[in-house]
C-alpha positions as CSV (number, residue, x, y, z in Angstrom):
1,X,-23.4,-27.1,18.5
2,X,-26.4,-26.9,19.9
3,X,-26.9,-25.7,23.5
4,X,-27.5,-28.4,25.9
5,X,-31.3,-27.5,27.5
6,X,-31.8,-27.7,31.3
7,X,-34.6,-29.8,32.9
8,X,-36.3,-26.6,33.8
9,X,-36.5,-25.4,29.9
10,X,-38.2,-28.9,29.5
11,X,-40.8,-28.8,32.3
12,X,-41.6,-25.3,31.8
13,X,-42.1,-26.2,27.7
14,X,-44.4,-29.3,29.0
15,X,-46.2,-26.6,31.5
16,X,-46.2,-24.1,28.4
17,X,-48.2,-27.2,26.0
18,X,-50.4,-28.1,28.7
19,X,-51.7,-24.8,28.9
20,X,-52.3,-24.7,25.4
21,X,-54.2,-27.3,25.5
22,X,-57.0,-26.5,28.6
23,X,-56.9,-22.9,26.7
24,X,-58.1,-24.9,23.2
25,X,-60.1,-27.3,25.3
26,X,-62.3,-24.2,27.0
27,X,-62.5,-22.4,23.8
28,X,-63.9,-25.7,22.0
29,X,-66.6,-25.3,24.7
30,X,-67.9,-22.2,23.6
31,X,-70.8,-21.6,21.2
32,X,-70.0,-22.7,17.9
33,X,-70.9,-19.1,16.5
34,X,-70.1,-16.8,19.2
35,X,-66.8,-15.8,20.3
36,X,-65.3,-19.3,19.9
37,X,-63.2,-18.0,16.6
38,X,-61.9,-15.1,18.0
39,X,-61.0,-16.8,21.1
40,X,-58.8,-19.7,19.2
41,X,-57.8,-16.7,16.9
42,X,-56.4,-15.0,19.8
43,X,-54.6,-18.4,21.6
44,X,-52.7,-19.2,18.8
45,X,-51.6,-15.3,18.0
46,X,-50.5,-15.1,21.5
47,X,-48.7,-18.1,22.0
48,X,-47.0,-17.6,18.5
49,X,-45.7,-14.4,19.5
50,X,-44.7,-15.3,22.8
51,X,-42.7,-18.8,21.5
52,X,-39.8,-16.1,20.6
53,X,-39.4,-15.3,24.0
54,X,-38.8,-19.3,25.1
55,X,-35.1,-18.9,26.3
56,X,-36.2,-16.7,29.1
57,X,-36.6,-18.7,31.6
58,X,-38.2,-16.0,33.8
59,X,-40.7,-14.3,31.0
60,X,-41.4,-17.9,30.1
61,X,-42.6,-18.8,34.0
62,X,-44.1,-15.1,34.1
63,X,-46.5,-15.9,30.8
64,X,-47.3,-19.5,32.1
65,X,-48.8,-18.2,35.2
66,X,-50.8,-15.4,33.2
67,X,-52.0,-17.9,30.8
68,X,-53.4,-19.8,33.5
69,X,-55.3,-17.1,34.9
70,X,-56.7,-16.1,31.5
71,X,-57.7,-19.9,31.0
72,X,-59.6,-19.5,34.9
73,X,-61.2,-16.4,32.7
74,X,-62.0,-18.4,30.0
75,X,-63.3,-21.1,32.1
76,X,-65.5,-18.4,34.1
77,X,-66.5,-17.3,30.2
78,X,-67.6,-20.4,29.2
79,X,-69.7,-21.9,32.4
80,X,-71.5,-18.5,32.0
81,X,-72.4,-19.0,28.7
82,X,-73.8,-22.6,29.0
């Protein structure tokens, strides 16, 4: 029988999905011929790598905070390029 997941698990999952979408949207704002493919590839790699840690709530919170910082850096990069 699968374990019942807590409300905080679902909230963290929702936050992770929101972060994923934000990163991908910002990456698509980069010029097509520039760094966009590498940035998208890095986003995919890191999310796949960290998906295995989904059960560790504290680690997931840390990764979300780290991802939010990276999203801000990406936004700055996009603003500088445009």
